[in-house]
N, C-alpha and C positions, 0 to 999 in steps of 0.2 A: 249867387251860389258859386263856390270855387271848387275846382276839381284838382285832385292831386294825382300825379302820375307815379306809379310805383314801378320800379325796374327790377327785373330778376337779377339776383347776384350772379356774377360770372362763375363759370364752372371751376371747381377746385382743381388745382394742378397737383400732380403726384409730388410728394416731397422727396421720396427715395426712389432711385432707379433699381432695376434688377441687379445691376452690378453692385450697388450699395448693399443689397440684401446678401449677396454672395460674400462680400467682404465682412459684413457683420457675422454671418454664419461661420466664416473661417476664424474670426476672433473669438467667438463663443466656443468653438471646438478647441482652440488653444487653451482657453480657460478651463474647460472641462478636463482636459488631459493633465493640466498642471495641478488641479484640485480634486482629483478623483475621490479622495477620502472625505471631503467636505460634504456634510449632509445637504447643503443647499445645491450641490451640483446636479441633483435630479431636476431642479427647476430650470437650470441652465440647459440641461439636456432637452427638456420640453421646448424651451425657446429655440434651440438649435433646429428642432424638427419643424416648428412653426415657421421659422425663417426659410427653411427649405421648401415648404409648401407655398410660401408667398412668391418664391422665385418661379415656380412652375406655372403660375397663373397666366 
């Protein structure tokens, strides 16, 4: 009878830092201001707010 050993996967590392979220949020705000009349800008506005809540965690 053979036994197999299973190992737990290592803990995932964060891909983005809090500073990265702040930079992305700033870039999204720049886009929103430059494209205020674009109908898709509301989606970018939602993204801006989600990025802000991610920074506060």
